[in-house]
N, C-alpha and C positions, 0 to 999 in steps of 0.2 A: 396176436394170439401171443401165448408163450410158446419159446421154442419146441419147448418138450413135446407141447399138444401138436405142433406144425409138422415135429418128423415122425410122429408115430404111425402116419399114412402116408409116406413119401416115396414109396417104390418106383411110384409112376413119373417123378421127378429127377430120378436118377440120369435118366439120358436126357442128353442137350435138347433144350426147349426153351420159347421164348412166350412172353408174356405181354399184354395190352394195356400192362398197370405199371407203375410204379412200385418200389419194394424196398426196405430198408429192415437189413436183419442186425440185432444187436446180442453177442454171444458176451455171455458174462460167465459161464463155465463150460467145460470140457473141450473138445479136439475134435479134429477132423480135418476135411478137403473140400473146397467148392472150385467149381471150373466154371470161369466167367469168359465169354469169348476166347473157349477156347486156352486160357493161363490158368494153371492150377495156383489156388490161394489156400493157404492154412488157415482151418477154425482155431482160433484162441482165445481167452478172455481178454476182455475190454477191446474186441475187435469189432466195428462195424462194416455190411457189405452195403452199398449203393446202387439199387440196379435201375437203369429208366428202361422203357415201354421198348423191346426188341432187340435186346442185349439177349444175346445165347447164354446160358447157364445150366449147369447140372450139379447136383449133391453125390459126391463122392464116397465120403464115409463119415461116421458120427461118432463119436465115444463120450458119453456122461454130459451132452451138450444142452445147456441152460441158456434163457435170454428172452428175446423179444424178436416178434416180427410183426413189420406194418406194412400192409397191402393197400393202396390206394389208387384211384385213376384221376388223372387230369381234371375230367369233368365234376368229379367230386370236390376235388380241392378249390375249384375255382366256381363253384355255386354261389357262395355270398362273398368271397374275398375278392379283391382288385389285386390282382398277383401279376409278377412276370412270368414269363414264359419259365415254365417248371425247369427246361432243357439250360436256363442259363443257369440254373445255379452248378458252380463247376464240377461236383462231384457228380453230376447227372448228365453232363455234356462226354461225350466217347470221346471227342477229339481228345481229352488230359488223358485217357488211358490210365487211371487212375481210380480204381471201383471201390479202395477201403481206406477206414480212417482207423488208425492206432490212440485213441485220447490216453491223456494221462489219468493217474488214478483218481484225482479231484473230478475233471472232466467227467470221467467215466460216472462217478457217483451222480454228478448232477443231471446226466444223461438219463442213468437209470430212473432218478425220479419222474424225469418229464415221460418216460414210457411209461411208468406207473400210474399216471394222471389219467393217461390216455385210456390205459387199460381200466381203469375204472370207471371213468367216463363210459367208454363203451358198454360195459354190462349194467349200466342203470336203466339204459333204454327210456330216457324221459322227453319230455319237450326240452328245446335247445341243446342237447346231448352232440347232434352231429355237428353244430354252428360249433360248439365247445369242442368239438375232436379237430375242427378243420383248425382253428386258432391254435391247438396245441402242437399240430402237423407245422403251421406256418412256423412259431415259436422252435421248434426243434431244427428244421430247416436253416434258418438264421444259426442256432447256436452250434452246427454242423457246418455250414460256412465258415462262420469264425475259426473253428479247429483247423479246418481243411486250411485255410488261408496264412494259420499260423505254422502248421506242422508238414505242407508239403511244398516243394518247390515250382510253382506253376509261374508262367506269364499270366501277367491280370486280362482279364476280359478286354480292357482297352486295346491292347495288342493287335491291330489290325487283322493281322492273317488270322489270329485266332479269333477273333469276331465276324468274320469273312465263312471260316471253315463253321462257327456256328449258326449262321445266317443261312448257311450252304444246306446243312442238315435240317435245321427247321423248313426250308424249302421244299426239299424232297420228302420230307415227313406230311406234309401237306399237299403237295400234288404229283407223288410218284405215280398214280392211277392213268393221269393226263398227261406228264410232261417227260421225255422221257431222252432228250437227248443234252450233252453238255452247253450247246449252245442256247438251248431254252433257259437255261439254270442261270449262265452265263448274264443274258440279257436284263435279268431279275434283278442280278446283283448288281449292274453296271459295270460289268470288267468284260476284258474278253475272253473266248474260250481257251485260250491258249493259257492265258494266266490262271484260270480255274484248274485247269489240268496241272499247271506248275504247282499249283499248292495241295 
């Protein structure tokens, strides 16, 4: 969607809520505030917000906001692509606690072209359009990963503690209805319950 269309009927999203899909918001113009996991973030040009399923967020204020909104489910994304777990992308991994990107002017212009390509394909409604959109989203995620790793001082995924946190989060998302104790998850991770509590 264009951001301006998305915010035209947004009153019901001004209260804290969560979704079961992934969301990417790219602000190209305007200002306002977006609350994510109870932290207030400024809306400003060339800022991207990246929201994973289950994150709590709310739209606080808008003034002249323009840009793009992409909403997609894990099932849609994985339908035809061999893909890594979407939460393995550092910006969708909530353990890193950094939910926005501020690309430079050239990066933002390049990203805007990718968003426009997705928009154009979405409005065509022709054969292959969904596969092409999936491919564009995959390209977009790789572009965002490159920007993220260059601009955000993060510990790389290879770090054992962060890898354990990612594995733990994935297990909870998969098994929360049936497994409820720390011991259950520690066994699946092949570590002690005390160590899991510590990290």
